[in-house]
C-alpha positions in Angstrom: 90.3 72.0 35.3 90.8 69.9 37.8 93.1 72.1 39.4 90.8 74.9 39.3 88.2 72.9 41.1 90.6 72.2 43.8 90.2 75.9 44.4 86.7 76.4 43.5 84.5 72.9 43.6 81.6 74.7 42.6 83.0 76.1 39.2 80.1 74.9 37.2 81.6 75.4 33.6 85.2 73.6 34.9 82.7 70.6 35.6 81.3 71.2 32.2 84.7 71.0 30.6 85.8 68.3 32.4 82.8 66.5 31.3 83.8 67.0 27.6 86.9 65.8 27.9 85.8 62.8 29.5 83.5 62.2 26.4 86.3 63.1 24.3 88.1 59.8 25.9 85.1 57.6 25.9 84.7 57.7 29.7 80.9 57.6 29.5 79.9 57.4 33.6 82.7 59.8 34.1 81.1 62.2 31.6 77.5 61.8 33.1 79.1 62.9 36.6 80.7 65.5 35.7 77.7 66.9 33.6 75.6 66.4 36.7 77.5 68.3 38.8 77.7 71.1 36.1 73.8 71.1 36.3 73.4 71.1 39.9 75.4 74.5 39.9 73.4 76.1 36.6 72.1 78.8 38.8 75.8 80.4 39.1 76.5 80.7 35.7 75.9 83.0 33.0 72.3 82.7 30.5 74.6 81.6 28.0 76.2 79.1 29.9 73.3 78.1 31.3 72.0 76.9 28.4 74.7 75.3 27.3 75.2 73.0 30.0 71.1 72.2 30.0 71.9 71.6 26.0 75.0 69.1 26.8 73.2 67.3 30.1 69.6 66.7 28.3 72.0 65.0 25.3 73.0 62.5 27.6 69.7 61.0 27.4 67.9 59.8 23.6 64.7 61.1 25.7 65.6 64.3 26.6 67.0 65.3 23.4 64.3 67.2 22.5 64.9 69.6 25.5 68.7 69.5 24.1 67.3 70.8 21.0 65.3 73.7 22.8 68.4 75.0 25.2 70.8 75.1 22.1 68.0 77.0 20.0 67.6 79.5 22.8 71.4 80.0 23.3 71.7 80.8 19.6 68.8 83.3 19.5 71.0 85.1 21.8 74.3 84.2 20.4 73.8 82.9 16.7 77.7 82.4 15.9 78.5 80.4 19.0 80.4 77.7 17.8 79.9 75.5 20.1 76.3 75.3 19.9 76.3 75.2 16.2 78.6 72.5 16.4 76.9 70.1 18.5 73.3 70.9 17.5 74.5 69.8 14.0 75.9 66.6 15.6 72.4 66.0 17.3 70.5 66.6 13.7 72.8 64.1 12.6 72.1 61.4 15.0 68.3 62.3 14.0 69.4 61.5 10.4 68.0 65.1 9.7 70.8 65.7 7.4 70.2 68.7 5.5 69.8 70.3 9.1 72.6 69.0 10.0 74.8 70.6 7.4 73.3 73.9 7.6 74.7 74.2 11.4 78.2 72.7 10.8 78.7 75.3 7.9 77.9 78.1 9.8 80.7 76.9 12.4 83.0 76.7 9.1 82.4 80.4 8.3 83.2 81.3 12.0 86.0 79.0 12.4 87.7 78.1 9.4 90.6 76.7 10.7 89.2 74.2 12.9 89.1 71.0 11.8 86.0 69.2 13.9 83.6 71.1 11.7 85.1 70.0 8.2 85.2 66.2 9.8 81.6 66.4 10.4 80.8 67.7 7.2 82.4 64.9 5.5 80.6 62.3 7.5 77.2 63.8 6.5 77.7 63.5 2.8 78.9 60.0 3.6 75.3 58.9 5.0 74.1 61.2 2.2 75.8 58.9 -0.4 77.5 62.3 -1.5 81.0 61.3 -2.2 81.8 64.0 -4.5 80.7 66.7 -1.8 82.9 64.7 1.0 85.8 64.7 -1.9 85.6 68.2 -2.0 85.2 68.9 1.4 88.3 67.1 2.5 90.2 68.9 -0.3 89.2 72.5 0.8 90.5 71.2 4.1 93.8 70.1 2.9 94.8 72.8 0.8 95.4 74.8 3.9 96.3 71.8 6.1 98.4 69.4 3.1 99.9 67.2 5.9 97.0 66.5 8.2 97.1 62.6 7.9 93.5 62.1 9.3 91.8 63.8 6.5 94.1 61.7 4.0 93.0 58.3 5.9 89.3 59.7 5.8 90.0 60.3 1.8 90.9 56.8 1.8 87.5 55.8 3.8 85.1 57.7 0.9 87.3 56.1 -2.2 86.0 52.3 -0.2 82.3 53.7 -0.1 82.9 54.0 -3.9 84.5 51.0 -4.6 87.7 52.8 -5.8 90.2 50.4 -3.9 93.6 50.9 -5.8 92.9 54.9 -4.7 92.1 53.7 -1.4 95.5 51.9 -1.3 97.4 54.9 -2.6 95.9 57.0 0.1 96.7 54.5 2.8 100.6 54.8 1.9 100.1 58.4 2.2 99.1 58.4 5.1 101.9 56.2 6.2 104.5 58.0 5.0 103.4 61.3 6.9 103.6 59.3 10.0 104.9 55.9 10.5 103.4 55.5 13.7 100.0 54.4 12.0 101.3 51.3 10.7 98.8 49.0 12.7 96.1 51.3 11.8 97.0 51.4 8.1 97.3 47.2 8.2 93.9 47.0 9.4 92.5 49.3 6.6 94.6 47.7 4.1 93.4 44.2 5.1 89.8 45.5 4.7 90.9 46.9 1.4 92.0 43.8 0.0 89.2 41.6 1.4 86.3 44.0 -0.4 88.0 43.8 -3.5 88.1 39.9 -3.2 91.7 39.3 -2.5 91.2 36.9 0.5 94.6 35.6 0.7 96.0 39.0 1.2 93.4 40.3 3.4 94.0 37.4 5.9 98.0 37.5 5.5 97.2 41.6 6.8 94.9 40.7 9.6 97.4 38.2 11.0 99.7 40.9 11.4 97.8 42.5 13.8 99.0 41.8 17.6 97.1 38.9 18.8 96.4 41.5 21.8 94.2 43.7 19.7 91.0 43.4 19.6 91.1 44.5 15.8 92.4 41.3 15.2 89.5 39.1 16.1 87.0 41.6 14.5 88.6 41.9 11.2 89.2 38.1 11.1 85.3 37.3 12.4 84.5 39.3 9.3 86.5 37.5 6.9 85.6 34.0 8.0 81.8 35.1 7.7 82.8 36.2 3.9 84.3 32.2 3.5 81.6 30.7 5.0 83.9 29.6 8.1 81.4 29.5 10.9 82.8 27.4 13.4 85.8 29.8 13.5 83.7 32.7 13.4 81.8 31.0 16.8 85.0 29.8 18.4 86.4 33.4 17.9 83.3 35.1 19.4 83.1 33.1 22.3 87.0 33.6 23.1 87.2 36.3 26.2 86.1 38.6 26.2 82.7 37.0 25.0 81.6 39.0 22.0 77.9 38.8 23.8 75.5 40.8 21.2 77.7 39.7 18.1 77.5 35.9 19.3 74.0 36.2 20.2 73.3 37.6 16.6 75.3 34.8 14.9 73.4 31.9 16.9 70.1 33.7 15.4 72.0 33.5 11.9 73.3 29.9 12.3 69.7 28.4 13.3 69.8 28.5 16.9 67.3 30.9 18.0 66.8 29.7 21.5 70.5 30.3 22.1 70.4 33.6 20.9 67.5 34.4 22.6 69.5 33.9 26.0 72.4 36.2 24.6 70.0 38.8 23.8 68.5 39.0 27.4 71.9 39.4 28.9 72.8 41.9 26.2 69.3 44.1 27.1 70.4 44.2 30.7 73.6 45.9 29.3 71.3 48.3 27.7 69.3 49.4 30.0 72.0 49.8 32.7 73.3 52.4 30.1 70.2 54.1 29.4 70.9 53.7 25.5 67.4 53.9 24.1 68.6 53.5 20.4 70.6 49.9 22.0 67.6 49.0 23.9 65.6 49.7 20.4 68.2 47.3 18.7 68.4 44.5 21.1 64.5 44.1 21.4 64.5 44.0 17.6 66.6 40.9 17.7 64.7 39.2 20.5 61.5 39.5 18.1 63.4 38.0 15.2 64.5 35.5 17.9 60.9 34.4 19.1 60.0 34.6 15.1 62.4 31.8 14.2 61.3 29.9 17.2 58.3 30.0 15.8 56.9 31.7 18.9 54.5 34.2 17.0 52.4 35.3 19.6 55.6 36.2 21.8 57.1 37.6 18.6 53.7 40.1 18.0 54.1 41.1 21.4 57.7 42.1 21.6 56.7 44.0 18.3 54.1 46.0 20.0 56.9 46.9 23.0 59.2 48.1 20.6 56.9 50.1 18.8 55.8 51.7 22.2 59.9 52.4 23.2 60.4 53.8 19.7 57.7 56.3 20.4 59.7 57.7 23.3 62.7 58.5 20.4 63.1 61.9 19.0 64.6 59.7 16.0 61.3 58.9 13.9 63.1 56.5 11.2 64.2 53.9 14.3 60.6 53.0 13.1 62.3 50.9 10.8 63.3 48.3 13.4 59.7 47.6 14.1 58.4 47.6 10.3 61.2 44.5 10.3 60.1 42.5 12.5 56.6 42.6 11.5 58.2 41.8 8.1 59.7 38.7 9.4 56.6 37.7 11.4 54.8 37.7 8.2 57.5 36.0 6.5 57.4 33.3 8.4 54.0 32.9 8.5 54.1 32.7 4.9 52.3 36.1 4.6 54.2 37.2 1.6 52.3 40.5 0.4 52.3 41.7 4.1 55.8 40.7 4.7 57.0 42.5 1.4 55.3 45.6 2.8 56.7 45.7 5.9 60.1 44.5 5.1 60.1 47.4 1.8 59.4 50.0 4.7 61.8 49.1 6.7 64.9 49.2 3.8 63.6 52.4 2.8 64.2 54.0 6.3 67.7 52.8 6.5 70.2 55.3 8.2 71.2 55.8 4.2 70.3 55.7 0.9 72.8 53.6 -0.2 76.4 52.5 1.4 76.1 53.2 5.1 74.8 51.4 7.9 76.3 48.3 7.4 75.3 46.5 10.0 71.4 46.8 8.7 71.7 47.7 4.8 72.2 43.7 3.5 70.5 42.2 6.9 67.2 44.3 5.7 67.6 44.3 2.2 68.2 40.1 1.9 65.3 39.0 3.7 63.5 42.0 1.5 64.8 40.2 -1.3 63.6 36.5 0.0 60.0 37.5 0.3 59.9 38.7 -2.8 61.6 35.5 -4.1 59.0 33.1 -2.2 56.3 35.8 -3.6 57.6 34.4 -7.3 58.6 37.7 -8.2 61.7 36.9 -9.4 62.7 40.3 -11.1 62.1 42.5 -7.7 63.9 39.6 -6.1 67.2 39.9 -8.7 67.4 43.5 -8.2 67.4 43.1 -4.4 70.1 40.8 -4.7 72.0 42.7 -6.6 71.7 45.6 -4.4 73.2 43.7 -1.9 76.4 42.6 -3.8 77.1 46.2 -5.7 77.5 47.8 -2.2 81.5 48.4 -1.3 82.0 49.2 1.9 78.2 48.7 2.9 78.9 44.9 2.8 81.9 44.6 5.6 80.1 43.3 8.3 77.7 40.9 5.9 80.1 38.8 4.5 77.4 36.0 4.6 75.1 37.8 3.0 76.5 38.9 0.5 77.9 35.4 -0.5 74.6 34.1 -0.3 73.2 36.5 -2.6 75.4 35.1 -5.6 73.8 31.9 -4.5 70.0 33.4 -5.1 71.1 34.9 -8.2 72.2 31.9 -9.5 69.0 30.2 -8.7 67.0 33.3 -9.8 68.4 33.1 -13.2 68.5 29.3 -13.7 64.8 29.6 -13.1 64.6 32.4 -16.0 66.2 30.3 -18.5 69.4 32.3 -18.1 71.8 29.7 -17.8 75.2 31.6 -18.3 74.6 34.5 -15.7 73.3 31.6 -13.5 76.8 29.8 -14.0 78.4 32.5 -13.4 76.9 33.4 -10.0 77.1 29.8 -8.7 80.7 30.0 -9.3 81.0 33.4 -7.4 79.5 31.9 -4.3 81.2 28.6 -4.6 84.6 30.5 -4.9 83.9 32.5 -1.7 82.7 29.6 -0.2 85.6 27.2 -1.2 86.8 26.6 2.3 83.4 27.0 4.0 82.5 24.3 6.5 81.6 20.9 5.5 77.6 20.4 5.1 76.2 23.9 4.0 72.9 23.5 2.3 73.7 26.3 -0.4 76.9 24.4 -1.0 75.7 21.3 -1.7 73.2 22.3 -3.8 74.9 25.2 -5.6 77.6 22.4 -6.3 74.6 20.3 -7.7 73.3 22.6 -9.8 76.2 24.0 -11.4 77.3 20.4 -12.3 74.0 19.9 -13.9 73.8 23.0 -16.0 77.3 22.6 -17.0 76.4 18.8 -18.4 73.7 20.4 -20.7 
């Protein structure tokens, strides 16, 4: 296409094709530049091509997704079987979390172009997001009937097994991938380590992660997840501060570690990056976290102002489920103010609007659920609090990035069962918590409290 553009610099569809190549390579600025050039030349193309360029240009920014949707729909009125329009409209509905619509357009592509892998892949990811794992497996098997050695789909099946908590099957699939392509050893090492971590074999998980070359960012990322699960927060902080500094992750860490002032400084820097990227979702997520920092600083007026700003920003987005971030922030403000009934209402609304009903969106499922459980516990609603903490520990892949919340849920369940007079269940949960955090940093209050409570229960 670049050679074609040397001959004809005003070849609009060549600019569009270059943009898509940059998109597939993750080159966002170059993609945007090429699409802007294609859009400038839109009067030189056919009606069909014009709608395609318009749609992809308007997909660049979340604030104009409505225009992208309209352009794809106009194209499909003229050409109902257009593969690109159906594929990308499926993508768009997936991003809007309208999964039934995403499936509808993706299935049109599979019927029109059954030999292509992208539509099958998108359908699997949609079923994952909906928690429909059997459907995901069926789709994988349908594809593998005609492409039995496609390692990508064997690897994807291992991921689905992880969502289901079927760790032995996941490991077997990973070995299948390795047999099909020994060059994937690094990727399989990472996934093998993740699988061992999720199944509770933390020693083997660490051994696998330490096989990853030190030059790979994956080594640091996976060891951080493991150390969060083990309560080794000093190591987590040190690793996040290594260059390149993990700005957003470090700020979020400070928020949870009781240093909201430092967290706020970090989120201010992240906000600048999000604004430059013109990513509405990134700005929403960052503003939500800034509001949480103000809440933890007891700056309630500032937190409330941030909540208003957050709600205004969310109203610019097509994805109306983003309102969960506003509900969550308001719930945390009410929780900090000890208005537990209001906190529970807001936090329940936030949790119920999560990306998927069970496993997906791992950054937020345990995070949202944990504070809902905390509000219920402080409101002395032990039965409901218990269910929410049990929801967290029942997650398989969904708890991957939230090992600290996962571990602390066992501690809280120990307290709940103790208050309910169920000593044996209390002992079991304290022991699980203390086993996870047996190598944790010294002086962690939850560890000291769990040890005292466990000793007292065992002496009875």
